[in-house]
PDB file of the backbone (N, CA, C, O) and the ligand in Angstrom, with CONECT records:
HET     ZN  A 101       1
ATOM      1  N   MET A   1     -83.267 118.317 -32.445  1.00  0.00           N
ATOM      2  CA  MET A   1     -84.065 119.678 -32.570  1.00  0.00           C
ATOM      3  C   MET A   1     -85.497 119.409 -32.721  1.00  0.00           C
ATOM      4  O   MET A   1     -85.968 118.512 -33.420  1.00  0.00           O
ATOM      5  N   LYS A   2     -86.205 120.315 -31.963  1.00  0.00           N
ATOM      6  CA  LYS A   2     -87.576 120.338 -32.442  1.00  0.00           C
ATOM      7  C   LYS A   2     -88.011 121.678 -33.118  1.00  0.00           C
ATOM      8  O   LYS A   2     -87.617 122.803 -32.811  1.00  0.00           O
ATOM      9  N   LYS A   3     -88.919 121.331 -34.118  1.00  0.00           N
ATOM     10  CA  LYS A   3     -89.323 122.612 -34.708  1.00  0.00           C
ATOM     11  C   LYS A   3     -90.515 123.271 -33.973  1.00  0.00           C
ATOM     12  O   LYS A   3     -91.461 122.675 -33.459  1.00  0.00           O
ATOM     13  N   THR A   4     -90.325 124.475 -34.009  1.00  0.00           N
ATOM     14  CA  THR A   4     -91.221 125.421 -33.213  1.00  0.00           C
ATOM     15  C   THR A   4     -92.583 125.863 -34.228  1.00  0.00           C
ATOM     16  O   THR A   4     -93.688 126.275 -33.876  1.00  0.00           O
ATOM     17  N   THR A   5     -92.099 125.631 -35.472  1.00  0.00           N
ATOM     18  CA  THR A   5     -93.408 126.117 -36.352  1.00  0.00           C
ATOM     19  C   THR A   5     -94.343 124.840 -36.462  1.00  0.00           C
ATOM     20  O   THR A   5     -93.971 123.678 -36.301  1.00  0.00           O
ATOM     21  N   ASN A   6     -95.554 125.245 -36.751  1.00  0.00           N
ATOM     22  CA  ASN A   6     -96.727 124.141 -36.985  1.00  0.00           C
ATOM     23  C   ASN A   6     -96.928 123.745 -35.565  1.00  0.00           C
ATOM     24  O   ASN A   6     -97.182 122.556 -35.371  1.00  0.00           O
ATOM     25  N   LYS A   7     -96.859 124.532 -34.553  1.00  0.00           N
ATOM     26  CA  LYS A   7     -96.997 124.227 -33.219  1.00  0.00           C
ATOM     27  C   LYS A   7     -98.669 124.396 -33.082  1.00  0.00           C
ATOM     28  O   LYS A   7     -99.239 125.377 -33.558  1.00  0.00           O
ATOM     29  N   PRO A   8     -99.320 123.422 -32.441  1.00  0.00           N
ATOM     30  CA  PRO A   8    -100.735 123.509 -32.269  1.00  0.00           C
ATOM     31  C   PRO A   8    -101.258 124.758 -31.568  1.00  0.00           C
ATOM     32  O   PRO A   8    -100.705 125.031 -30.503  1.00  0.00           O
ATOM     33  N   THR A   9    -102.083 125.436 -31.927  1.00  0.00           N
ATOM     34  CA  THR A   9    -102.653 126.437 -31.060  1.00  0.00           C
ATOM     35  C   THR A   9    -103.757 125.850 -30.030  1.00  0.00           C
ATOM     36  O   THR A   9    -104.304 124.756 -29.895  1.00  0.00           O
ATOM     37  N   PHE A  10    -103.812 126.917 -29.464  1.00  0.00           N
ATOM     38  CA  PHE A  10    -104.715 126.539 -28.360  1.00  0.00           C
ATOM     39  C   PHE A  10    -106.290 125.994 -28.850  1.00  0.00           C
ATOM     40  O   PHE A  10    -107.004 125.059 -28.491  1.00  0.00           O
ATOM     41  N   PHE A  11    -106.435 127.170 -29.933  1.00  0.00           N
ATOM     42  CA  PHE A  11    -107.949 126.733 -30.430  1.00  0.00           C
ATOM     43  C   PHE A  11    -108.021 125.428 -31.167  1.00  0.00           C
ATOM     44  O   PHE A  11    -109.109 124.857 -31.247  1.00  0.00           O
ATOM     45  N   SER A  12    -106.995 124.937 -31.687  1.00  0.00           N
ATOM     46  CA  SER A  12    -107.013 123.710 -32.356  1.00  0.00           C
ATOM     47  C   SER A  12    -106.944 122.400 -31.525  1.00  0.00           C
ATOM     48  O   SER A  12    -107.223 121.287 -31.971  1.00  0.00           O
ATOM     49  N   LYS A  13    -106.545 122.667 -30.287  1.00  0.00           N
ATOM     50  CA  LYS A  13    -106.349 121.585 -29.215  1.00  0.00           C
ATOM     51  C   LYS A  13    -107.949 121.840 -28.779  1.00  0.00           C
ATOM     52  O   LYS A  13    -108.645 120.829 -28.687  1.00  0.00           O
ATOM     53  N   MET A  14    -108.478 122.961 -28.545  1.00  0.00           N
ATOM     54  CA  MET A  14    -109.801 122.968 -28.107  1.00  0.00           C
ATOM     55  C   MET A  14    -110.690 122.446 -29.010  1.00  0.00           C
ATOM     56  O   MET A  14    -111.692 121.904 -28.545  1.00  0.00           O
ATOM     57  N   TYR A  15    -110.522 122.495 -30.395  1.00  0.00           N
ATOM     58  CA  TYR A  15    -111.352 121.837 -31.506  1.00  0.00           C
ATOM     59  C   TYR A  15    -111.294 120.504 -31.198  1.00  0.00           C
ATOM     60  O   TYR A  15    -112.390 119.951 -31.099  1.00  0.00           O
ATOM     61  N   CYS A  16    -110.272 119.806 -31.012  1.00  0.00           N
ATOM     62  CA  CYS A  16    -109.967 118.420 -31.058  1.00  0.00           C
ATOM     63  C   CYS A  16    -110.794 117.868 -30.122  1.00  0.00           C
ATOM     64  O   CYS A  16    -111.588 116.958 -30.363  1.00  0.00           O
ATOM     65  N   SER A  17    -110.573 118.580 -28.681  1.00  0.00           N
ATOM     66  CA  SER A  17    -111.459 117.926 -27.359  1.00  0.00           C
ATOM     67  C   SER A  17    -112.829 118.123 -27.587  1.00  0.00           C
ATOM     68  O   SER A  17    -113.571 117.389 -26.935  1.00  0.00           O
ATOM     69  N   PHE A  18    -113.356 118.939 -28.358  1.00  0.00           N
ATOM     70  CA  PHE A  18    -114.730 119.132 -28.632  1.00  0.00           C
ATOM     71  C   PHE A  18    -115.361 118.310 -29.863  1.00  0.00           C
ATOM     72  O   PHE A  18    -116.471 117.779 -29.905  1.00  0.00           O
ATOM     73  N   PHE A  19    -114.400 118.344 -30.818  1.00  0.00           N
ATOM     74  CA  PHE A  19    -115.247 117.558 -32.039  1.00  0.00           C
ATOM     75  C   PHE A  19    -114.423 116.326 -32.292  1.00  0.00           C
ATOM     76  O   PHE A  19    -115.011 115.526 -33.020  1.00  0.00           O
ATOM     77  N   GLY A  20    -113.200 115.937 -31.889  1.00  0.00           N
ATOM     78  CA  GLY A  20    -112.479 114.704 -31.928  1.00  0.00           C
ATOM     79  C   GLY A  20    -111.308 115.199 -33.038  1.00  0.00           C
ATOM     80  O   GLY A  20    -111.397 116.207 -33.738  1.00  0.00           O
ATOM     81  N   HIS A  21    -110.209 114.253 -33.024  1.00  0.00           N
ATOM     82  CA  HIS A  21    -109.245 114.443 -33.841  1.00  0.00           C
ATOM     83  C   HIS A  21    -109.802 114.162 -35.636  1.00  0.00           C
ATOM     84  O   HIS A  21    -110.718 113.443 -36.034  1.00  0.00           O
ATOM     85  N   ASP A  22    -108.897 114.987 -36.391  1.00  0.00           N
ATOM     86  CA  ASP A  22    -109.350 114.840 -37.907  1.00  0.00           C
ATOM     87  C   ASP A  22    -108.152 114.214 -38.445  1.00  0.00           C
ATOM     88  O   ASP A  22    -107.410 114.969 -39.074  1.00  0.00           O
ATOM     89  N   TYR A  23    -107.769 112.878 -38.322  1.00  0.00           N
ATOM     90  CA  TYR A  23    -106.483 112.305 -38.967  1.00  0.00           C
ATOM     91  C   TYR A  23    -106.702 112.156 -40.339  1.00  0.00           C
ATOM     92  O   TYR A  23    -107.801 111.886 -40.822  1.00  0.00           O
ATOM     93  N   GLN A  24    -105.538 112.351 -41.055  1.00  0.00           N
ATOM     94  CA  GLN A  24    -105.412 112.301 -42.239  1.00  0.00           C
ATOM     95  C   GLN A  24    -104.015 111.367 -42.608  1.00  0.00           C
ATOM     96  O   GLN A  24    -103.015 111.609 -41.932  1.00  0.00           O
ATOM     97  N   VAL A  25    -103.948 110.555 -43.416  1.00  0.00           N
ATOM     98  CA  VAL A  25    -102.960 109.682 -43.732  1.00  0.00           C
ATOM     99  C   VAL A  25    -101.699 110.444 -44.141  1.00  0.00           C
ATOM    100  O   VAL A  25    -101.703 110.989 -45.245  1.00  0.00           O
ATOM    101  N   SER A  26    -100.578 110.539 -43.328  1.00  0.00           N
ATOM    102  CA  SER A  26     -99.420 111.377 -43.487  1.00  0.00           C
ATOM    103  C   SER A  26     -98.388 110.422 -44.289  1.00  0.00           C
ATOM    104  O   SER A  26     -97.723 111.020 -45.134  1.00  0.00           O
ATOM    105  N   LYS A  27     -98.184 109.243 -44.180  1.00  0.00           N
ATOM    106  CA  LYS A  27     -97.567 108.589 -44.752  1.00  0.00           C
ATOM    107  C   LYS A  27     -97.759 106.970 -44.981  1.00  0.00           C
ATOM    108  O   LYS A  27     -97.958 106.226 -44.021  1.00  0.00           O
ATOM    109  N   LYS A  28     -97.688 106.519 -46.246  1.00  0.00           N
ATOM    110  CA  LYS A  28     -98.036 105.132 -46.501  1.00  0.00           C
ATOM    111  C   LYS A  28     -96.496 104.133 -46.049  1.00  0.00           C
ATOM    112  O   LYS A  28     -95.448 104.207 -46.689  1.00  0.00           O
ATOM    113  N   VAL A  29     -96.676 103.375 -45.003  1.00  0.00           N
ATOM    114  CA  VAL A  29     -95.264 102.911 -44.611  1.00  0.00           C
ATOM    115  C   VAL A  29     -95.144 101.437 -45.472  1.00  0.00           C
ATOM    116  O   VAL A  29     -94.199 101.193 -46.222  1.00  0.00           O
ATOM    117  N   THR A  30     -96.261 100.520 -45.224  1.00  0.00           N
ATOM    118  CA  THR A  30     -96.403  99.663 -46.144  1.00  0.00           C
ATOM    119  C   THR A  30     -97.854  99.316 -46.567  1.00  0.00           C
ATOM    120  O   THR A  30     -98.700 100.166 -46.290  1.00  0.00           O
ATOM    121  N   ARG A  31     -98.264  98.179 -47.203  1.00  0.00           N
ATOM    122  CA  ARG A  31     -99.764  98.085 -47.432  1.00  0.00           C
ATOM    123  C   ARG A  31    -100.602  98.171 -46.227  1.00  0.00           C
ATOM    124  O   ARG A  31    -101.680  98.759 -46.318  1.00  0.00           O
ATOM    125  N   HIS A  32    -100.223  97.635 -45.065  1.00  0.00           N
ATOM    126  CA  HIS A  32    -101.112  97.508 -43.968  1.00  0.00           C
ATOM    127  C   HIS A  32    -100.745  98.450 -43.023  1.00  0.00           C
ATOM    128  O   HIS A  32    -101.461  98.523 -42.025  1.00  0.00           O
ATOM    129  N   VAL A  33     -99.598  99.335 -43.131  1.00  0.00           N
ATOM    130  CA  VAL A  33     -99.134 100.068 -41.949  1.00  0.00           C
ATOM    131  C   VAL A  33     -99.166 101.652 -42.503  1.00  0.00           C
ATOM    132  O   VAL A  33     -98.556 101.984 -43.519  1.00  0.00           O
ATOM    133  N   LYS A  34     -99.835 102.434 -41.826  1.00  0.00           N
ATOM    134  CA  LYS A  34     -99.652 103.870 -42.325  1.00  0.00           C
ATOM    135  C   LYS A  34     -99.512 104.774 -40.974  1.00  0.00           C
ATOM    136  O   LYS A  34     -99.683 104.399 -39.814  1.00  0.00           O
ATOM    137  N   GLU A  35     -99.136 106.139 -41.473  1.00  0.00           N
ATOM    138  CA  GLU A  35     -98.889 107.120 -40.631  1.00  0.00           C
ATOM    139  C   GLU A  35    -100.019 108.140 -40.631  1.00  0.00           C
ATOM    140  O   GLU A  35    -100.387 108.636 -41.696  1.00  0.00           O
ATOM    141  N   TYR A  36    -100.523 108.434 -39.589  1.00  0.00           N
ATOM    142  CA  TYR A  36    -101.824 109.478 -39.669  1.00  0.00           C
ATOM    143  C   TYR A  36    -101.304 110.663 -38.800  1.00  0.00           C
ATOM    144  O   TYR A  36    -100.607 110.545 -37.792  1.00  0.00           O
ATOM    145  N   LYS A  37    -101.787 111.913 -39.392  1.00  0.00           N
ATOM    146  CA  LYS A  37    -101.560 113.168 -38.593  1.00  0.00           C
ATOM    147  C   LYS A  37    -102.939 113.668 -38.622  1.00  0.00           C
ATOM    148  O   LYS A  37    -103.722 113.593 -39.568  1.00  0.00           O
ATOM    149  N   CYS A  38    -103.199 114.345 -37.115  1.00  0.00           N
ATOM    150  CA  CYS A  38    -104.387 115.373 -37.126  1.00  0.00           C
ATOM    151  C   CYS A  38    -104.099 116.606 -37.632  1.00  0.00           C
ATOM    152  O   CYS A  38    -103.055 117.164 -37.295  1.00  0.00           O
ATOM    153  N   CYS A  39    -105.071 117.253 -38.593  1.00  0.00           N
ATOM    154  CA  CYS A  39    -104.715 118.132 -39.494  1.00  0.00           C
ATOM    155  C   CYS A  39    -104.811 119.332 -38.448  1.00  0.00           C
ATOM    156  O   CYS A  39    -104.160 120.337 -38.730  1.00  0.00           O
ATOM    157  N   HIS A  40    -105.570 119.332 -37.247  1.00  0.00           N
ATOM    158  CA  HIS A  40    -105.700 120.320 -36.336  1.00  0.00           C
ATOM    159  C   HIS A  40    -104.543 120.670 -35.254  1.00  0.00           C
ATOM    160  O   HIS A  40    -103.945 121.736 -35.103  1.00  0.00           O
ATOM    161  N   CYS A  41    -104.416 119.505 -34.579  1.00  0.00           N
ATOM    162  CA  CYS A  41    -103.483 119.575 -33.430  1.00  0.00           C
ATOM    163  C   CYS A  41    -102.208 118.804 -33.646  1.00  0.00           C
ATOM    164  O   CYS A  41    -101.384 118.609 -32.752  1.00  0.00           O
ATOM    165  N   LYS A  42    -102.086 118.352 -34.954  1.00  0.00           N
ATOM    166  CA  LYS A  42    -100.572 117.629 -35.468  1.00  0.00           C
ATOM    167  C   LYS A  42    -100.185 116.381 -34.649  1.00  0.00           C
ATOM    168  O   LYS A  42     -99.061 115.880 -34.685  1.00  0.00           O
ATOM    169  N   LYS A  43    -101.392 115.843 -33.776  1.00  0.00           N
ATOM    170  CA  LYS A  43    -101.046 114.699 -33.009  1.00  0.00           C
ATOM    171  C   LYS A  43    -100.852 113.520 -34.005  1.00  0.00           C
ATOM    172  O   LYS A  43    -101.635 113.462 -34.953  1.00  0.00           O
ATOM    173  N   GLU A  44     -99.936 112.625 -33.887  1.00  0.00           N
ATOM    174  CA  GLU A  44     -99.573 111.470 -35.082  1.00  0.00           C
ATOM    175  C   GLU A  44     -99.948 110.286 -34.163  1.00  0.00           C
ATOM    176  O   GLU A  44     -99.852 110.167 -32.942  1.00  0.00           O
ATOM    177  N   LEU A  45    -100.483 109.300 -35.286  1.00  0.00           N
ATOM    178  CA  LEU A  45    -101.007 108.187 -35.082  1.00  0.00           C
ATOM    179  C   LEU A  45    -100.123 106.975 -36.000  1.00  0.00           C
ATOM    180  O   LEU A  45     -99.555 107.390 -37.010  1.00  0.00           O
ATOM    181  N   THR A  46    -100.026 105.782 -35.729  1.00  0.00           N
ATOM    182  CA  THR A  46     -99.510 104.775 -36.753  1.00  0.00           C
ATOM    183  C   THR A  46    -100.229 103.530 -36.277  1.00  0.00           C
ATOM    184  O   THR A  46    -100.729 103.369 -35.163  1.00  0.00           O
ATOM    185  N   THR A  47    -100.205 102.632 -37.339  1.00  0.00           N
ATOM    186  CA  THR A  47    -100.684 101.296 -37.040  1.00  0.00           C
ATOM    187  C   THR A  47     -99.866 100.401 -36.577  1.00  0.00           C
ATOM    188  O   THR A  47     -98.875 100.161 -37.266  1.00  0.00           O
ATOM    189  N   ASN A  48    -100.019  99.788 -35.512  1.00  0.00           N
ATOM    190  CA  ASN A  48     -99.033  98.961 -34.825  1.00  0.00           C
ATOM    191  C   ASN A  48     -99.298  97.333 -35.381  1.00  0.00           C
ATOM    192  O   ASN A  48    -100.085  96.958 -36.250  1.00  0.00           O
ATOM    193  N   SER A  49     -98.416  96.586 -34.613  1.00  0.00           N
ATOM    194  CA  SER A  49     -98.303  95.266 -35.134  1.00  0.00           C
ATOM    195  C   SER A  49     -99.691  94.301 -35.115  1.00  0.00           C
ATOM    196  O   SER A  49     -99.951  93.339 -35.837  1.00  0.00           O
ATOM    197  N   ASN A  50    -100.311  94.773 -34.267  1.00  0.00           N
ATOM    198  CA  ASN A  50    -101.832  94.203 -34.032  1.00  0.00           C
ATOM    199  C   ASN A  50    -102.835  94.857 -35.055  1.00  0.00           C
ATOM    200  O   ASN A  50    -104.014  94.515 -35.143  1.00  0.00           O
ATOM    201  N   GLY A  51    -102.310  95.718 -35.727  1.00  0.00           N
ATOM    202  CA  GLY A  51    -103.352  96.555 -36.674  1.00  0.00           C
ATOM    203  C   GLY A  51    -104.112  97.573 -36.149  1.00  0.00           C
ATOM    204  O   GLY A  51    -105.071  98.061 -36.747  1.00  0.00           O
ATOM    205  N   LYS A  52    -103.710  97.938 -35.000  1.00  0.00           N
ATOM    206  CA  LYS A  52    -104.616  98.808 -34.201  1.00  0.00           C
ATOM    207  C   LYS A  52    -103.721 100.318 -34.457  1.00  0.00           C
ATOM    208  O   LYS A  52    -102.548 100.484 -34.792  1.00  0.00           O
ATOM    209  N   LEU A  53    -104.745 101.248 -34.164  1.00  0.00           N
ATOM    210  CA  LEU A  53    -103.828 102.637 -33.841  1.00  0.00           C
ATOM    211  C   LEU A  53    -103.441 102.874 -32.724  1.00  0.00           C
ATOM    212  O   LEU A  53    -104.110 102.657 -31.713  1.00  0.00           O
ATOM    213  N   THR A  54    -102.137 103.424 -32.747  1.00  0.00           N
ATOM    214  CA  THR A  54    -101.370 103.789 -31.654  1.00  0.00           C
ATOM    215  C   THR A  54    -100.640 105.229 -32.013  1.00  0.00           C
ATOM    216  O   THR A  54    -100.475 105.671 -33.150  1.00  0.00           O
ATOM    217  N   GLU A  55    -100.259 105.829 -30.824  1.00  0.00           N
ATOM    218  CA  GLU A  55     -99.848 106.978 -31.047  1.00  0.00           C
ATOM    219  C   GLU A  55     -98.235 106.783 -31.523  1.00  0.00           C
ATOM    220  O   GLU A  55     -97.509 105.856 -31.167  1.00  0.00           O
ATOM    221  N   LEU A  56     -97.862 107.912 -32.431  1.00  0.00           N
ATOM    222  CA  LEU A  56     -96.620 107.823 -33.286  1.00  0.00           C
ATOM    223  C   LEU A  56     -95.406 107.997 -32.264  1.00  0.00           C
ATOM    224  O   LEU A  56     -95.050 109.174 -32.214  1.00  0.00           O
ATOM    225  N   THR A  57     -94.754 107.240 -31.526  1.00  0.00           N
ATOM    226  CA  THR A  57     -93.616 107.552 -30.836  1.00  0.00           C
ATOM    227  C   THR A  57     -92.363 107.649 -31.440  1.00  0.00           C
ATOM    228  O   THR A  57     -92.452 107.382 -32.638  1.00  0.00           O
ATOM    229  N   SER A  58     -91.332 107.901 -31.117  1.00  0.00           N
ATOM    230  CA  SER A  58     -90.061 108.036 -31.733  1.00  0.00           C
ATOM    231  C   SER A  58     -89.658 106.408 -31.910  1.00  0.00           C
ATOM    232  O   SER A  58     -88.828 106.132 -32.776  1.00  0.00           O
ATOM    233  N   THR A  59     -90.195 105.413 -31.158  1.00  0.00           N
ATOM    234  CA  THR A  59     -89.829 104.217 -31.229  1.00  0.00           C
ATOM    235  C   THR A  59     -90.445 103.541 -32.592  1.00  0.00           C
ATOM    236  O   THR A  59     -89.790 102.845 -33.368  1.00  0.00           O
ATOM    237  N   PHE A  60     -91.934 103.908 -32.744  1.00  0.00           N
ATOM    238  CA  PHE A  60     -92.456 103.566 -33.678  1.00  0.00           C
ATOM    239  C   PHE A  60     -92.090 104.167 -34.958  1.00  0.00           C
ATOM    240  O   PHE A  60     -92.392 103.593 -36.004  1.00  0.00           O
ATOM    241  N   LYS A  61     -91.455 105.292 -34.955  1.00  0.00           N
ATOM    242  CA  LYS A  61     -91.126 106.048 -36.092  1.00  0.00           C
ATOM    243  C   LYS A  61     -89.908 105.304 -36.618  1.00  0.00           C
ATOM    244  O   LYS A  61     -89.704 105.308 -37.832  1.00  0.00           O
ATOM    245  N   GLU A  62     -89.052 104.641 -35.760  1.00  0.00           N
ATOM    246  CA  GLU A  62     -87.896 103.952 -36.025  1.00  0.00           C
ATOM    247  C   GLU A  62     -88.358 102.810 -36.710  1.00  0.00           C
ATOM    248  O   GLU A  62     -87.940 102.508 -37.827  1.00  0.00           O
ATOM    249  N   ILE A  63     -89.192 102.170 -36.098  1.00  0.00           N
ATOM    250  CA  ILE A  63     -89.878 100.645 -36.594  1.00  0.00           C
ATOM    251  C   ILE A  63     -90.416 100.825 -37.951  1.00  0.00           C
ATOM    252  O   ILE A  63     -90.224  99.909 -38.750  1.00  0.00           O
ATOM    253  N   ASN A  64     -91.035 101.827 -38.314  1.00  0.00           N
ATOM    254  CA  ASN A  64     -91.808 102.138 -39.331  1.00  0.00           C
ATOM    255  C   ASN A  64     -90.636 102.413 -40.704  1.00  0.00           C
ATOM    256  O   ASN A  64     -90.836 102.088 -41.874  1.00  0.00           O
ATOM    257  N   ALA A  65     -89.618 102.979 -40.247  1.00  0.00           N
ATOM    258  CA  ALA A  65     -88.472 103.611 -41.292  1.00  0.00           C
ATOM    259  C   ALA A  65     -87.961 102.143 -41.678  1.00  0.00           C
ATOM    260  O   ALA A  65     -87.843 101.904 -42.880  1.00  0.00           O
ATOM    261  N   VAL A  66     -87.643 101.128 -40.740  1.00  0.00           N
ATOM    262  CA  VAL A  66     -87.313  99.919 -41.176  1.00  0.00           C
ATOM    263  C   VAL A  66     -88.162  99.050 -41.982  1.00  0.00           C
ATOM    264  O   VAL A  66     -87.784  98.482 -43.006  1.00  0.00           O
ATOM    265  N   LEU A  67     -89.418  98.968 -41.432  1.00  0.00           N
ATOM    266  CA  LEU A  67     -90.531  98.447 -42.414  1.00  0.00           C
ATOM    267  C   LEU A  67     -90.498  99.029 -43.763  1.00  0.00           C
ATOM    268  O   LEU A  67     -90.473  98.266 -44.728  1.00  0.00           O
ATOM    269  N   GLU A  68     -90.497 100.170 -43.911  1.00  0.00           N
ATOM    270  CA  GLU A  68     -90.661 101.036 -45.165  1.00  0.00           C
ATOM    271  C   GLU A  68     -89.524 100.525 -46.147  1.00  0.00           C
ATOM    272  O   GLU A  68     -89.784 100.284 -47.326  1.00  0.00           O
ATOM    273  N   LEU A  69     -88.259 100.371 -45.617  1.00  0.00           N
ATOM    274  CA  LEU A  69     -87.060  99.923 -46.301  1.00  0.00           C
ATOM    275  C   LEU A  69     -87.408  98.633 -46.563  1.00  0.00           C
ATOM    276  O   LEU A  69     -87.369  98.303 -47.748  1.00  0.00           O
ATOM    277  N   MET A  70     -87.775  97.728 -45.670  1.00  0.00           N
ATOM    278  CA  MET A  70     -87.810  96.233 -46.169  1.00  0.00           C
ATOM    279  C   MET A  70     -89.003  96.034 -47.273  1.00  0.00           C
ATOM    280  O   MET A  70     -88.901  95.249 -48.216  1.00  0.00           O
ATOM    281  N   TYR A  71     -90.105  96.823 -47.031  1.00  0.00           N
ATOM    282  CA  TYR A  71     -91.201  96.647 -47.789  1.00  0.00           C
ATOM    283  C   TYR A  71     -90.911  97.417 -49.463  1.00  0.00           C
ATOM    284  O   TYR A  71     -91.445  96.991 -50.487  1.00  0.00           O
ATOM    285  N   SER A  72     -90.072  98.462 -49.419  1.00  0.00           N
ATOM    286  CA  SER A  72     -89.649  98.897 -50.664  1.00  0.00           C
ATOM    287  C   SER A  72     -88.806  97.963 -51.335  1.00  0.00           C
ATOM    288  O   SER A  72     -88.995  97.817 -52.543  1.00  0.00           O
ATOM    289  N   ARG A  73     -87.826  97.243 -50.719  1.00  0.00           N
ATOM    290  CA  ARG A  73     -87.034  96.305 -51.191  1.00  0.00           C
ATOM    291  C   ARG A  73     -87.701  95.195 -51.867  1.00  0.00           C
ATOM    292  O   ARG A  73     -87.310  94.743 -52.943  1.00  0.00           O
ATOM    293  N   LYS A  74     -88.835  94.711 -51.142  1.00  0.00           N
ATOM    294  CA  LYS A  74     -89.404  93.826 -51.291  1.00  0.00           C
ATOM    295  C   LYS A  74     -90.298  93.771 -52.814  1.00  0.00           C
ATOM    296  O   LYS A  74     -90.384  92.856 -53.633  1.00  0.00           O
ATOM    297  N   LEU A  75     -90.820  94.949 -52.808  1.00  0.00           N
ATOM    298  CA  LEU A  75     -91.412  95.174 -54.075  1.00  0.00           C
ATOM    299  C   LEU A  75     -90.639  95.458 -55.172  1.00  0.00           C
ATOM    300  O   LEU A  75     -91.170  95.250 -56.263  1.00  0.00           O
ATOM    301  N   SER A  76     -89.375  95.934 -55.155  1.00  0.00           N
ATOM    302  CA  SER A  76     -88.364  95.957 -56.196  1.00  0.00           C
ATOM    303  C   SER A  76     -88.126  94.615 -56.721  1.00  0.00           C
ATOM    304  O   SER A  76     -88.127  94.322 -57.916  1.00  0.00           O
ATOM    305  N   LYS A  77     -87.891  93.701 -55.593  1.00  0.00           N
ATOM    306  CA  LYS A  77     -87.622  92.320 -55.779  1.00  0.00           C
ATOM    307  C   LYS A  77     -88.694  91.585 -56.627  1.00  0.00           C
ATOM    308  O   LYS A  77     -88.309  90.816 -57.509  1.00  0.00           O
ATOM    309  N   ILE A  78     -90.079  91.789 -56.397  1.00  0.00           N
ATOM    310  CA  ILE A  78     -91.229  91.342 -56.749  1.00  0.00           C
ATOM    311  C   ILE A  78     -91.175  91.947 -58.453  1.00  0.00           C
ATOM    312  O   ILE A  78     -91.534  91.263 -59.412  1.00  0.00           O
ATOM    313  N   ARG A  79     -90.701  93.215 -58.542  1.00  0.00           N
ATOM    314  CA  ARG A  79     -91.025  93.990 -59.932  1.00  0.00           C
ATOM    315  C   ARG A  79     -89.960  93.149 -60.604  1.00  0.00           C
ATOM    316  O   ARG A  79     -90.394  92.536 -61.579  1.00  0.00           O
ATOM    317  N   GLN A  80     -88.675  92.961 -60.335  1.00  0.00           N
ATOM    318  CA  GLN A  80     -87.619  92.492 -61.004  1.00  0.00           C
ATOM    319  C   GLN A  80     -87.900  91.084 -61.394  1.00  0.00           C
ATOM    320  O   GLN A  80     -87.604  90.678 -62.518  1.00  0.00           O
ATOM    321  N   LYS A  81     -88.485  90.299 -60.465  1.00  0.00           N
ATOM    322  CA  LYS A  81     -89.033  88.856 -60.791  1.00  0.00           C
ATOM    323  C   LYS A  81     -90.125  88.753 -61.923  1.00  0.00           C
ATOM    324  O   LYS A  81     -90.156  87.786 -62.685  1.00  0.00           O
ATOM    325  N   THR A  82     -90.980  89.751 -61.991  1.00  0.00           N
ATOM    326  CA  THR A  82     -92.272  89.788 -62.802  1.00  0.00           C
ATOM    327  C   THR A  82     -91.499  90.068 -64.290  1.00  0.00           C
ATOM    328  O   THR A  82     -91.683  89.494 -65.363  1.00  0.00           O
ATOM    329  N   TYR A  83     -90.747  90.954 -64.012  1.00  0.00           N
ATOM    330  CA  TYR A  83     -90.055  91.597 -65.421  1.00  0.00           C
ATOM    331  C   TYR A  83     -89.410  90.314 -66.070  1.00  0.00           C
ATOM    332  O   TYR A  83     -89.707  89.986 -67.219  1.00  0.00           O
ATOM    333  N   ASN A  84     -88.492  89.576 -65.277  1.00  0.00           N
ATOM    334  CA  ASN A  84     -87.940  88.323 -65.740  1.00  0.00           C
ATOM    335  C   ASN A  84     -88.571  87.253 -66.272  1.00  0.00           C
ATOM    336  O   ASN A  84     -88.104  86.583 -67.193  1.00  0.00           O
ATOM    337  N   THR A  85     -89.626  87.053 -65.733  1.00  0.00           N
ATOM    338  CA  THR A  85     -90.466  85.961 -66.180  1.00  0.00           C
ATOM    339  C   THR A  85     -91.352  86.593 -67.378  1.00  0.00           C
ATOM    340  O   THR A  85     -91.536  85.851 -68.342  1.00  0.00           O
ATOM    341  N   SER A  86     -91.836  87.698 -67.411  1.00  0.00           N
ATOM    342  CA  SER A  86     -92.405  88.016 -68.558  1.00  0.00           C
ATOM    343  C   SER A  86     -91.246  88.178 -69.921  1.00  0.00           C
ATOM    344  O   SER A  86     -91.588  88.045 -71.096  1.00  0.00           O
ATOM    345  N   ALA A  87     -90.196  88.410 -69.583  1.00  0.00           N
ATOM    346  CA  ALA A  87     -89.209  88.721 -70.518  1.00  0.00           C
ATOM    347  C   ALA A  87     -88.668  87.345 -71.253  1.00  0.00           C
ATOM    348  O   ALA A  87     -88.358  87.309 -72.444  1.00  0.00           O
ATOM    349  N   ALA A  88     -88.607  86.288 -70.409  1.00  0.00           N
ATOM    350  CA  ALA A  88     -88.222  84.832 -70.775  1.00  0.00           C
ATOM    351  C   ALA A  88     -89.306  84.125 -71.575  1.00  0.00           C
ATOM    352  O   ALA A  88     -89.145  82.960 -71.939  1.00  0.00           O
TER     353      ALA A  88
HETATM  354 ZN    ZN A 101    -106.394 116.752 -32.978  1.00  0.00          ZN2+
END
């Protein structure tokens, strides 16, 4: 189901074609991978495996979800390790 709200208006598309997109970080996936969204036309980008920006397709959304999960697990492991070391 696609949301019909937040639909880019004709004006916001015009704005982007004249002035360029105004991307803001919408989500931090890992330390190096982030998702960006244009605040005018709602176009989304993400960092790919080469560290370059690319369009955020549904495939990249899935990849990022996995990356995020792996990253948060890794972080919690590091935190536990640090805690145990400092406690000992
Ligand atoms: Zn835009």
